[in-house]
NUMAR-506636 format. One line per field, with one value per residue: residue in three letters; x, y, z of N, C-alpha, C, O in turn. Coordinates in Angstrom, 2 decimals, decimal comma. Atoms other than C-alpha are relative to their C-alpha. Layout:
rest	(ALA_...)
n_x	(X_...)
n_y	(Y_...)
n_z	(Z_...)
ca_x	(X_...)
ca_y	(Y_...)
ca_z	(Z_...)
c_x	(X_...)
c_y	(Y_...)
c_z	(Z_...)
o_x	(X_...)
o_y	(Y_...)
o_z	(Z_...)
***
This chain:
rest	(GLU_GLU_THR_ILE_GLY_VAL_VAL_GLY_TRP_ASP_HIS_ASP_GLY_CYS_ILE_ASP_SER_ASP_HIS_VAL_CYS_VAL_ALA_GLN_VAL_SER_ASP_GLY_ASP_CYS_PRO_SER_GLY_ALA_TYR_CYS_SER_LEU_LEU_ASP_THR_GLY_VAL_TYR_GLY_CYS_VAL_ALA_SER_SER_LYS_LYS_LEU_LEU)
n_x	(0,04_-1,30_-0,02_-0,72_-0,14_0,76_-0,49_1,01_0,58_-0,98_0,09_0,08_1,32_0,07_0,52_0,06_-0,15_-1,24_-0,43_-0,10_-0,68_-1,35_-1,09_0,40_1,40_0,71_1,45_0,23_1,04_-0,36_1,07_1,10_-0,40_-1,29_-0,07_-1,33_-0,60_-1,45_-0,58_-1,18_-1,16_-0,04_0,73_1,41_0,40_1,33_0,06_1,30_0,88_0,12_-1,14_0,19_0,54_-1,03)
n_y	(-0,01_0,29_0,03_-1,13_0,12_-0,96_-0,09_0,39_1,27_1,08_0,52_-1,05_-0,29_0,00_-1,25_-0,08_-1,43_-0,47_-1,15_0,60_-0,76_0,52_-0,96_-1,40_-0,13_-0,24_0,13_1,27_0,90_1,09_1,00_-0,30_0,17_-0,65_-1,36_-0,43_-0,82_-0,15_0,96_-0,43_0,09_-1,19_0,22_0,30_1,39_0,29_0,32_0,53_-1,04_0,18_-0,66_-1,44_-0,51_0,04)
n_z	(-1,46_-0,60_-1,45_-0,59_-1,45_-0,80_-1,37_-0,97_0,42_0,09_1,36_1,01_0,53_1,46_0,52_1,45_0,24_0,63_-0,80_-1,33_-1,04_-0,19_0,21_-0,08_0,43_-1,26_0,18_0,68_-0,49_-0,91_-0,11_-0,91_-1,39_-0,22_0,55_0,41_-1,04_0,00_-0,93_-0,75_0,88_0,83_1,24_-0,22_0,07_-0,53_-1,42_-0,39_-0,55_-1,45_-0,64_0,09_-1,26_-1,03)
ca_x	(256,80_259,87_260,75_261,95_263,28_261,17_262,62_260,74_259,64_261,38_260,53_260,67_257,61_256,44_255,77_254,72_256,08_258,64_259,02_260,17_261,23_265,01_268,24_267,29_263,68_261,86_258,38_258,69_256,24_256,36_254,46_251,10_251,68_254,88_255,84_258,81_261,19_264,73_266,75_269,57_271,97_271,10_269,12_265,40_263,76_260,52_259,63_256,81_253,84_253,68_257,07_255,72_254,09_257,31)
ca_y	(127,15_127,15_126,48_129,26_129,25_130,96_132,17_130,51_127,46_124,08_123,49_125,45_127,18_127,01_130,06_130,65_134,10_135,90_138,55_136,75_138,42_137,93_139,94_143,55_142,84_144,45_144,13_140,58_137,76_135,13_131,89_132,06_132,55_134,53_138,13_139,95_141,49_142,81_140,04_140,37_139,52_142,78_141,23_140,67_137,32_135,66_135,41_133,38_135,62_134,13_135,71_139,19_139,51_138,92)
ca_z	(57,78_59,96_63,57_65,82_69,35_71,99_75,29_78,14_76,13_76,32_72,66_69,42_68,03_64,42_62,31_58,71_57,91_55,76_58,48_61,61_64,84_64,82_65,03_64,20_63,15_66,09_64,58_63,30_63,80_66,55_67,10_68,85_72,56_72,12_71,39_69,88_72,41_72,73_74,36_76,87_74,05_72,27_69,43_68,96_69,49_70,50_74,18_75,73_76,54_80,03_80,76_80,04_83,46_85,39)
c_x	(1,38_-0,13_0,84_0,05_-0,78_0,54_-1,13_-0,73_1,10_-0,07_-0,04_-1,45_0,05_-0,65_0,05_0,02_1,31_0,58_0,03_0,77_1,37_1,01_-0,48_-1,45_-0,89_-1,51_-0,35_-1,06_0,59_-1,13_-1,09_0,44_1,35_-0,03_1,45_0,56_1,51_0,58_1,21_1,26_0,10_-0,64_-1,45_-0,27_-1,37_0,10_-1,42_-0,84_-0,14_1,13_-0,20_-0,43_1,05_0,83)
c_y	(-0,37_-0,04_1,16_-0,19_1,09_-0,03_-0,34_-1,28_-1,04_-0,70_1,18_0,22_-0,06_1,29_-0,02_1,48_0,27_1,17_-0,43_0,91_-0,62_1,12_1,44_0,24_0,12_-0,20_-1,30_-0,85_-1,08_-1,03_0,46_-0,28_0,60_1,39_0,36_0,96_0,09_-0,90_0,58_0,02_1,18_-0,17_-0,33_-1,49_-0,18_-0,44_-0,48_1,09_-0,11_0,67_1,51_0,59_0,09_1,27)
c_z	(0,53_1,51_0,51_1,51_0,70_1,43_0,97_-0,37_-0,03_-1,36_-0,97_-0,40_-1,52_-0,47_-1,52_-0,36_-0,71_0,79_1,46_0,94_0,27_-0,25_0,18_-0,41_1,23_-0,12_-0,72_0,69_0,91_-0,01_0,96_1,43_0,32_-0,62_-0,29_1,05_-0,19_1,09_0,71_-0,86_-0,96_-1,36_0,32_-0,15_0,63_1,46_0,32_0,65_1,51_0,76_0,11_1,34_1,09_0,02)
o_x	(2,06_-1,10_1,79_-0,93_-0,86_0,56_-2,22_-1,47_2,25_0,50_-0,30_-2,28_1,13_-1,57_1,01_-1,03_2,29_1,58_-0,85_1,71_1,46_0,75_-0,80_-1,88_-1,38_-2,19_-1,40_-1,53_1,74_-2,25_-0,87_1,00_1,89_-0,87_2,38_-0,11_2,13_0,24_1,75_2,22_1,07_-0,59_-1,78_0,39_-1,91_0,98_-2,40_-0,34_-0,34_0,99_0,51_-0,15_0,83_1,75)
o_y	(-1,23_0,45_1,58_-0,60_2,22_-1,08_0,23_-1,82_-0,72_-1,78_2,31_-0,68_-0,01_1,80_-0,50_2,11_-0,45_1,76_-0,07_1,59_-1,67_2,03_1,85_1,38_-0,88_-0,36_-1,41_-0,54_-1,48_-0,73_1,35_-1,34_0,41_1,68_-0,27_1,92_-0,79_-0,76_1,61_0,72_1,30_0,73_-0,64_-2,19_0,75_-1,21_0,07_1,83_0,90_0,95_2,18_1,76_0,75_1,39)
o_z	(-0,02_2,08_-0,15_2,13_0,22_2,06_0,89_0,45_-0,33_-1,54_-0,56_-0,30_-2,11_0,16_-2,11_-0,46_-0,54_0,38_2,25_0,53_0,91_-1,03_1,29_-0,53_1,77_0,89_-1,36_1,78_0,77_-0,42_1,78_1,71_1,41_-1,47_0,22_1,44_-0,78_2,26_0,30_-0,56_-1,71_-2,19_1,47_-0,93_1,23_1,83_-0,18_1,50_2,18_1,95_0,85_1,61_2,11_0,84)
***
């Protein structure tokens, strides 16, 4: 298990996966309550699901 930053959260999420959403991994896993998305920085990362509606 590892910690991973999630956009929109003020804390890191935890995830137990060998296929994490990061860099160029567009279909990687994210902690519960977050989804994989292309970030403004041009790489993929986890974003809080609550941000999806905005």
